[in-house]
C-alpha positions in Angstrom: -143.0 208.8 37.8 -145.2 205.9 36.7 -143.6 202.5 36.0 -145.5 200.3 33.6 -146.3 196.8 34.9 -145.4 193.9 32.7 -144.2 190.3 33.2 -141.4 188.5 31.4 -140.9 184.7 31.7 -137.4 183.3 31.8 -136.7 179.6 31.6 -133.5 178.0 33.0 -132.3 174.5 33.3 -129.9 172.6 35.5 -127.7 169.9 34.0 -129.7 166.9 35.2 -132.1 166.6 32.2 -131.2 169.2 29.5 -133.0 167.3 26.8 -136.4 167.7 28.5 -135.7 171.3 29.3 -134.9 172.0 25.6 -138.2 170.4 24.6 -140.2 172.4 27.1 -138.5 175.6 25.8 -139.4 174.6 22.2 -143.0 174.1 23.1 -143.1 177.5 24.8 -141.5 179.1 21.7 -138.5 180.4 23.6 -134.9 179.6 24.4 -133.4 178.5 27.7 -131.6 181.3 29.6 -127.8 181.0 30.0 -126.5 179.8 33.3 -123.1 178.5 34.3 -123.3 175.4 36.6 -119.8 174.1 37.4 -117.8 172.6 40.3 -114.7 173.7 42.2 -111.8 171.2 42.6 -113.2 170.5 46.1 -116.5 169.3 44.4 -118.5 172.4 45.7 -121.1 173.7 43.2 -120.8 177.1 41.6 -123.7 178.9 39.8 -123.9 182.2 37.9 -126.6 183.4 35.6 -125.3 185.1 32.5 -128.1 187.7 32.2 -130.1 190.0 34.4 -133.1 188.4 36.1 -134.2 191.4 38.1 -138.0 191.6 38.2 -138.4 188.5 36.0 -140.7 185.4 36.5 -138.0 182.7 36.6 -138.7 179.0 36.1 -135.8 176.6 37.0 -136.0 173.0 35.7 -134.0 170.3 37.4 -134.9 166.6 37.8 -133.6 164.4 40.7 -131.7 162.0 38.5 -128.6 160.1 39.6 -126.6 161.5 41.4 -129.6 162.8 43.3 -127.8 164.8 46.0 -125.7 166.7 43.5 -128.6 167.6 41.3 -130.7 168.6 44.3 -127.9 170.9 45.6 -127.5 172.4 42.1 -131.2 173.3 42.0 -131.1 174.9 45.4 -128.1 177.0 44.6 -129.6 178.1 41.3 -132.8 179.2 43.3 -130.6 181.0 45.8 -128.7 182.9 43.1 -132.0 184.0 41.5 -133.3 185.3 44.8 -130.2 187.3 45.4 -130.4 188.6 41.9 -133.9 190.0 42.6 -136.0 187.7 40.4 -139.6 188.7 41.0 -140.9 185.1 41.3 -139.0 181.8 41.3 -140.7 178.6 40.4 -138.9 175.3 40.9 -139.9 172.8 38.2 -139.0 169.3 39.6 -140.3 166.6 37.2 -139.2 163.9 39.6 -139.3 165.0 43.3 -136.2 163.8 45.3 -136.7 161.6 48.4 -140.4 161.3 47.7 -140.5 157.8 49.1 -139.3 159.0 52.5 -142.5 160.8 53.3 -143.3 159.2 56.6 -141.8 157.2 59.5 -142.3 153.5 59.3 -139.6 152.6 61.9 -138.2 154.3 64.9 -135.4 156.9 64.5 -136.1 157.3 60.7 -136.1 160.8 59.0 -139.0 162.2 57.0 -136.6 163.4 54.2 -139.3 164.5 51.8 -140.3 167.2 54.3 -136.6 168.1 54.8 -136.3 168.6 51.0 -139.4 170.8 51.0 -137.8 173.0 53.8 -134.6 173.2 51.6 -136.6 174.6 48.7 -138.4 177.2 50.8 -135.3 178.4 52.6 -133.5 178.7 49.2 -136.2 181.2 48.2 -138.7 179.3 45.9 -142.1 180.9 45.5 -143.8 178.0 43.8 -143.1 174.3 42.9 -144.2 172.2 40.0 -143.8 168.4 40.0 -145.1 165.4 38.2 -146.8 162.4 39.8 -145.6 162.5 43.4 -145.1 159.2 45.1 -147.7 160.4 47.7 -149.9 163.4 47.5 -149.2 164.4 51.1 -145.9 165.8 50.0 -147.8 168.9 48.7 -148.7 169.6 52.4 -145.0 169.8 53.3 -144.8 173.1 51.5 -146.1 176.5 52.6 -145.8 177.9 49.0 -148.1 177.0 46.2 -147.5 173.5 44.7 -148.8 172.4 41.3 -149.1 168.7 41.0 -149.0 167.6 37.3 -149.8 164.1 36.1 -148.8 161.9 33.1 -151.9 159.8 33.5 -153.7 161.1 30.3 -150.5 160.7 28.3 -149.9 157.1 29.3 -153.6 156.0 29.3 -154.3 157.4 25.9 -151.2 155.6 24.5 -152.6 152.2 25.7 -156.1 153.1 24.5 -154.6 153.2 21.0 -152.2 150.3 21.4 -154.5 147.6 22.8 -157.6 146.8 20.8 -159.5 144.8 23.4 -160.5 146.0 26.9 -157.7 145.5 29.4 -157.3 145.2 33.1 -155.5 147.9 35.0 -153.3 146.4 37.7 -151.7 148.2 40.6 -148.6 146.6 42.1 -149.9 147.0 45.7 -152.9 148.2 47.6 -151.4 151.6 48.1 -151.7 152.4 44.4 -155.4 151.5 44.1 -156.3 155.1 43.9 -154.0 155.5 40.9 -155.6 152.5 39.1 -159.1 153.9 39.8 -158.0 157.1 38.0 -156.9 155.1 35.0 -160.2 153.3 34.8 -162.1 156.6 35.2 -160.0 158.2 32.4 -160.5 155.2 30.1 -164.2 155.4 30.6 -164.7 159.2 30.3 -162.1 160.2 27.8 -161.2 157.1 25.9 -164.6 155.5 25.8 -163.3 152.2 26.9 -164.4 149.8 29.5 -161.6 148.9 31.9 -161.4 146.4 34.8 -159.3 146.8 38.0 -157.1 144.4 39.9 -154.2 144.7 42.3 -151.3 142.6 43.5 -151.0 141.7 47.2 -147.4 142.7 48.1 -145.4 142.6 51.3 -142.3 144.8 51.4 -139.3 143.8 53.6 -138.1 146.5 56.0 -134.7 144.9 56.7 -133.6 145.2 53.0 -134.1 148.2 50.7 -135.9 147.7 47.3 -137.1 144.1 48.2 -140.7 143.0 48.2 -142.7 139.8 47.8 -145.8 139.5 45.5 -148.1 136.9 47.0 -151.5 137.0 45.2 -153.7 138.6 42.6 -156.9 140.3 43.7 -159.2 140.5 40.8 -160.1 138.6 37.6 -157.2 138.6 35.1 -157.7 135.2 33.4 -157.6 135.4 29.6 -157.1 139.2 29.7 -154.4 141.7 28.8 -153.0 143.4 31.9 -151.4 146.8 32.3 -149.5 147.3 35.5 -149.4 151.0 36.5 -147.2 152.7 39.0 -145.5 156.1 39.6 -142.0 154.8 39.1 -139.8 151.9 38.1 -136.7 151.7 40.3 -135.0 148.3 40.4 -138.0 146.7 38.6 -138.1 143.8 41.1 -141.7 144.4 42.2 -142.8 144.9 38.6 -141.2 141.8 37.2 -142.4 139.6 40.0 -145.9 141.0 39.6 -145.9 140.3 35.9 -144.9 136.7 36.5 -147.7 136.4 39.1 -150.3 137.8 36.6 -149.3 135.3 33.9 -149.4 132.5 36.4 -153.0 133.7 37.2 -154.0 133.3 33.6 -153.3 136.7 32.0 -152.6 136.6 28.3 -150.1 139.5 28.1 -148.6 142.0 30.6 -147.7 145.6 29.8 -146.3 148.2 32.3 -146.7 151.9 32.6 -144.9 154.4 34.9 -144.2 158.1 34.9 -140.6 158.0 36.3 -138.0 155.6 34.8 -135.4 155.5 37.7 -134.0 152.2 36.4 -131.5 151.6 39.1 -129.4 148.5 38.6 -130.3 145.7 37.9 -133.6 147.1 36.4 -132.5 146.9 32.8 -131.5 143.3 33.0 -134.6 142.4 34.9 -136.9 144.1 32.3 -135.0 142.7 29.4 -135.4 139.1 30.6 -138.9 139.6 31.9 -142.2 138.4 30.2 -143.4 142.0 30.1 -144.4 142.8 26.5 -143.8 146.6 26.7 -142.7 149.1 29.3 -144.0 152.6 28.7 -142.5 155.6 30.7 -142.0 159.3 30.3 -138.9 161.4 30.1 -139.1 163.1 33.5 -135.7 161.5 34.1 -133.0 161.1 31.4 -132.5 157.5 30.3 -128.9 156.7 29.2 -128.5 154.9 25.9 -127.1 151.8 27.6 -130.4 151.4 29.5 -132.6 151.7 26.4 -134.4 148.5 25.6 -136.4 147.4 22.5 -139.4 147.0 24.8 -139.0 150.4 26.5 -141.2 153.2 25.1 -140.5 156.8 26.2 -143.2 159.4 25.9 -142.4 163.1 26.2 -143.9 164.9 29.2 -142.6 168.2 27.8 -145.9 169.4 26.3 -147.6 168.8 29.7 -145.0 170.8 31.6 -144.9 173.6 29.1 -148.7 174.0 29.2 -148.5 174.2 33.0 -145.7 176.8 33.0 -147.7 178.9 30.5 -150.9 178.6 32.7 -148.9 179.5 35.9 -147.3 182.5 34.1 -150.6 183.7 32.7 -152.3 183.0 36.1 -154.8 180.5 34.6 -156.1 177.4 36.1 -153.8 174.4 36.2 -156.5 171.9 37.3 -158.5 172.6 34.1 -155.5 171.4 32.0 -155.9 168.0 33.6 -159.7 168.0 34.1 -159.1 167.4 37.8 -157.1 164.2 37.2 -154.0 165.8 38.8 -155.6 165.8 42.3 -153.8 163.3 44.6 
């Protein structure tokens, strides 16, 4: 008996960001698979796939939006269910990786939770992981399975290349993000044909209080120039708003902001609304509730990028070529 070899891609979504998952499915020309994700009265999560996944190449999309722990657990249980249903290969698509900021110990008796999350995914049965703009590239090394690191940099940088007529200064909110800003300047030079200067803000973060930092100085020439502050995420927006104020005090004419992940924890919306920032540009790796949408907030879709990567992984093509190497941390 001879069994023909063939592959079939199946795409599933958890409830965290259904809108993004639907967009990805549309770009791939397919429909999301049916899966029941519900809760018992005790709050335990229940998952059941409505169709056979035996021998299939399954991609499961779930972003770590609020409540993070619930959505992470849902994702893990979906992966476990696929493994027990004999899926051939299981790929976790995690647009925003949970606990990414807890990637090292800075004080005694702290956990490295990002590593713990990586262990969770592997124990659940994942064969591959896709994620967008990790907080730190070292998280890829926490996994023993292949990890594809996507980036929204071309999407965001090209938007500003069209939006701003004059050359602008790319500003990173702290020294740890200089590498990100350098990638922006390189992209603007090679792919957008624009000159671009670099500056960064000297920031000191407090360790006794979460989400609190102090911006102390601007390193670089921003006087009489348009500035674009770039980061991987906007959480409470305290660092971003204080940085924008510091840039304007240093002589910048306008300040824009760009980030991949719009976490927007309270009081981020009020801070951004009342800030001097002209426009805040993010992607839809995380769902943004209607009450947090602002006139100055622009949301670009990351769906085409993720869909192209899923297609490349399924067809066993190069992922790095999709990003011209810009996805390397």
